C-alpha positions in Angstrom: 6.1 18.9 27.0 2.5 20.0 26.8 0.1 18.7 29.4 -2.0 16.0 27.7 -3.5 14.6 30.9 -6.9 16.3 30.8 -8.6 13.2 29.3 -9.5 10.4 31.6 -10.7 7.2 29.8 -14.1 6.1 30.8 -14.7 2.7 32.4 -16.3 1.4 29.2 -15.4 3.0 25.9 -18.2 4.2 23.7 -18.1 5.2 20.0 -18.3 8.9 19.5 -19.1 9.3 15.8 -18.2 13.0 15.8 -14.7 12.6 17.2 -13.1 10.8 14.3 -11.5 13.7 12.5 -10.9 13.6 8.8 -11.8 9.9 8.5 -14.8 9.9 10.8 -17.2 9.0 7.9 -15.4 5.7 7.1 -14.1 4.5 10.5 -16.3 2.5 12.8 -15.8 -0.2 15.5 -17.6 -3.0 13.7 -17.0 -5.0 10.6 -19.2 -6.2 7.8 -20.8 -4.5 4.8 -22.8 -1.3 5.1 -24.6 -1.6 1.7 -25.2 -4.0 -1.1 -22.9 -3.6 -4.1 -21.6 -6.1 -6.5 -18.1 -5.8 -7.8 -17.4 -5.4 -11.5 -15.6 -8.3 -13.3 -13.3 -7.9 -16.3 -12.1 -10.4 -18.8 -8.7 -11.2 -17.3 -7.8 -14.0 -14.9 -6.9 -11.7 -12.1 -9.3 -9.1 -10.7 -7.8 -6.4 -8.5 -9.9 -4.1 -6.4 -7.7 -1.3 -5.0 -6.6 2.3 -4.8 -3.2 3.8 -5.6 -2.1 4.2 -2.0 1.2 2.5 -0.8 -0.6 -0.7 0.0 -2.2 -0.8 -3.4 1.0 0.1 -5.3 2.7 -3.0 -3.9 0.4 -5.2 -5.9 0.2 -3.3 -9.1 4.0 -3.1 -9.2 4.2 -6.9 -8.7 1.7 -7.5 -11.5 3.5 -5.2 -13.9 6.8 -6.8 -13.0 5.3 -10.3 -13.7 4.0 -9.1 -17.1 7.4 -7.6 -17.9 8.9 -11.1 -17.2 6.6 -12.5 -19.8 4.0 -14.1 -17.5 0.9 -13.5 -19.7 -1.3 -15.2 -17.0 -0.7 -12.1 -14.8 -2.9 -9.9 -17.0 -5.3 -8.2 -14.7 -8.2 -5.8 -14.4 -7.6 -3.1 -11.7 -10.9 -1.6 -10.5 -10.9 1.5 -8.4 -12.1 1.3 -4.8 -12.8 4.8 -3.5 -12.2 4.4 0.3 -13.2 8.0 0.9 -16.6 7.1 -0.4 -16.8 3.8 1.6 -16.6 1.5 -1.4 -14.6 -1.0 0.8 -17.8 -1.6 2.8 -19.8 -2.8 -0.2 -21.0 -6.4 0.1 -19.0 -7.6 -2.9 -15.8 -6.2 -1.6 -16.3 -7.5 2.0 -16.9 -10.9 0.5 -13.3 -10.8 -0.9 -11.8 -9.0 2.1 -13.7 -9.2 5.4 -11.3 -6.7 6.8 -12.6 -4.0 4.4 -9.1 -2.8 3.4 -7.5 -2.4 0.0 -6.1 -4.2 -1.9 -8.2 -7.3 -2.6 -7.5 -9.9 -5.3 -9.8 -12.4 -6.9 -8.0 -15.1 -9.0 -10.5 -16.5 -11.5 -8.0 -18.6 -13.5 -9.1 -21.9 -12.0 -12.4 -23.8 -11.7 -13.2 -21.9 -8.4 -12.3 -18.3 -7.8 -9.7 -17.8 -5.0 -9.8 -14.7 -2.9 -6.6 -13.2 -1.5 -6.5 -10.2 0.9 -3.8 -8.3 2.7 -1.1 -6.9 0.4 1.7 -9.1 1.8 -0.3 -12.2 1.3 -1.1 -11.1 -2.3 2.6 -10.6 -3.1 3.5 -14.1 -1.8 0.5 -15.7 -3.6 1.4 -14.1 -6.9 5.1 -15.0 -6.5 4.3 -18.6 -5.8 1.6 -18.8 -8.6 4.2 -17.7 -11.2 7.0 -20.1 -10.3 8.5 -18.2 -7.3 9.0 -15.1 -9.4 10.8 -12.4 -7.3 10.8 -14.9 -4.4 14.0 -16.9 -3.8 13.9 -20.7 -3.5 17.2 -21.1 -1.7 16.2 -21.4 2.0 18.4 -18.7 3.5 17.6 -16.2 0.7 13.9 -17.0 0.9 13.9 -16.5 4.7 15.6 -13.2 4.3 13.1 -12.0 1.7 10.0 -13.1 3.6 11.4 -11.6 6.9 11.5 -8.2 5.2 8.0 -8.6 3.8 6.8 -9.4 7.3 8.8 -6.5 8.7 6.9 -4.2 6.4 3.5 -5.6 7.4 4.4 -5.1 11.1 6.1 -1.7 10.7 3.9 0.2 8.2 0.9 0.6 10.6 3.2 2.5 13.0 4.3 4.7 10.1 0.8 5.3 8.7 -1.7 4.8 11.5 0.8 6.1 14.0 3.1 8.8 12.8 1.1 9.8 9.7 -2.2 10.0 11.6 -1.0 12.0 14.5 1.3 14.3 12.5 -0.9 14.9 9.5 -4.5 14.0 10.1 -5.5 14.1 13.8 -7.8 17.0 14.6 -5.7 17.8 17.6 -1.9 17.8 17.6 -0.7 15.8 20.6 3.0 16.3 21.3 3.4 13.0 23.1 1.9 11.0 20.2 3.9 12.8 17.5 7.1 12.4 19.4 6.4 8.8 20.1 5.7 7.9 16.5 8.3 10.2 14.9 10.9 8.3 17.0 9.6 5.0 15.7 9.5 6.2 12.1 13.1 7.3 12.3 14.1 4.0 14.0 12.5 2.2 11.1 14.3 4.3 8.5 17.6 3.5 10.4 16.8 -0.2 10.3 16.4 0.0 6.5 19.4 2.2 6.0 21.7 -0.1 7.9 20.4 -3.1 5.9 20.7 -1.3 2.6 24.3 -0.4 3.5 25.0 -4.1 3.5 23.3 -5.2 0.3 21.8 -3.7 -2.9 18.3 -4.8 -2.1 16.5 -5.8 1.1 16.7 -9.5 0.4 20.2 -9.4 -0.9 21.7 -8.7 -4.3 18.4 -9.5 -6.1 15.2 -7.5 -6.4 12.4 -9.3 -4.7 8.9 -8.9 -3.3 10.5 -7.5 -0.2 11.5 -4.4 -2.2 8.0 -4.2 -3.8 6.4 -4.4 -0.3 8.6 -1.8 1.4 9.3 0.7 -1.4 5.8 2.2 -1.8 5.8 3.2 1.9 9.4 4.0 2.8 10.5 5.1 -0.6 7.7 7.7 -0.6 8.8 8.7 3.0 12.4 9.0 1.8 11.3 11.5 -0.9 9.0 13.5 1.5 5.9 12.5 -0.5 3.8 11.0 2.3 2.6 13.3 5.1 4.8 16.2 3.9 7.2 15.1 6.6 10.6 14.8 4.9 12.2 17.7 6.6 10.6 17.0 9.9 12.0 13.5 9.9 15.3 14.3 8.3 14.9 11.7 5.6 17.8 13.0 3.5 20.2 11.6 6.1 19.3 8.1 5.1 21.7 7.8 2.2 21.3 4.1 1.5 17.5 4.3 1.6 17.8 7.2 -0.9 20.0 5.2 -3.3 17.6 2.2 -3.1 14.5 4.4 -3.6 15.9 6.1 -6.7 17.1 2.8 -8.2 13.7 1.1 -7.9 11.8 4.2 -9.1 13.6 3.9 -12.4 12.2 0.4 -13.2 9.6 0.6 -16.0 7.2 -1.8 -14.3 7.4 0.3 -11.1 6.6 3.5 -13.1 3.5 1.8 -14.5 2.4 0.1 -11.3 2.4 3.3 -9.3 0.1 4.9 -11.8 -2.7 2.3 -11.5 -5.7 3.3 -9.4 -4.0 6.6 -8.6 -6.5 9.4 -8.0 -4.1 12.2 -6.9 -1.1 14.1 -8.1 -0.5 15.2 -11.7 -2.9 13.9 -14.3 0.0 12.4 -16.1 0.8 10.2 -13.1 -2.8 8.8 -12.9 -4.5 5.8 -14.4 -7.9 5.5 -12.7 -8.5 1.9 -13.8 -6.3 -0.5 -15.8 -7.8 -3.2 -18.1 -5.2 -3.5 -20.9 -1.5 -2.8 -21.2 -2.4 -0.3 -23.8 -4.2 1.8 -21.2 -1.0 3.4 -20.2 -0.5 4.8 -23.7 -4.2 5.5 -24.6 -5.4 7.2 -21.5 -8.5 9.3 -22.0 -10.2 11.6 -19.6 -12.6 8.8 -18.4 -9.6 6.9 -17.2 -8.3 9.8 -15.1 -9.6 10.5 -11.6 -12.0 13.4 -11.7 -10.9 14.7 -8.3 -8.4 14.1 -5.5 -9.5 11.3 -3.1 -8.6 10.7 0.5 -6.3 7.8 1.3 
């Protein structure tokens, strides 16, 4: 193993703005807005402010699944938040999500708007709002489903901020860090693979918000999409995860949801903003992202 012991932490840490690597321009040790900027508001009850990263895809998939079930109250406007440009630090966005992370949802269907932030919270909120859609009511099944949602919320930071950062984005490749988080990423894939060897979906035999939460992260990992790390992590070995990933990818609502607020990949896979269901069929150049965005 390489010698990574040259660095000695100071007694008191100080922010070095020049040492942040690829994301130095948007990472900082304080919260709050950096500039005044109101958020746009469309005509639908639900206003989503997001980006087509795995965390954003969870929510757009849920909204499209709700619409597919016939819940017309789930109609939504999806506005693009360019995290590479710092949109998440605008005053309007921070008012909805003080943590300055996408996605953020504003429910304007009632007399007083309700803000919901953190993707797992949004999934649960929407499920309960629409009659426990994709969320079981039987106690044991509900507990299983919510346990996997919380598993994702606890595990994904180790995959993204841990493995993904040190493997793909860190300005210096640190063997210890990559080994540590590669081990954890593979352990997580094994957890999923063992579960999906027992049941069709994570919550059991029914498709639920647990699958919507986990699929954008670990389905993408299973296909080598995120961090270009499929071969490095041996993802093809996780046969049950592969089966589950492929099955969910074929759902029409999932296909639509993963396009929304997407600013990378083939133009045919992108829908920069979504305001009407017809946007998927009548996409024009103004609805496509002009260039690839970080995140």
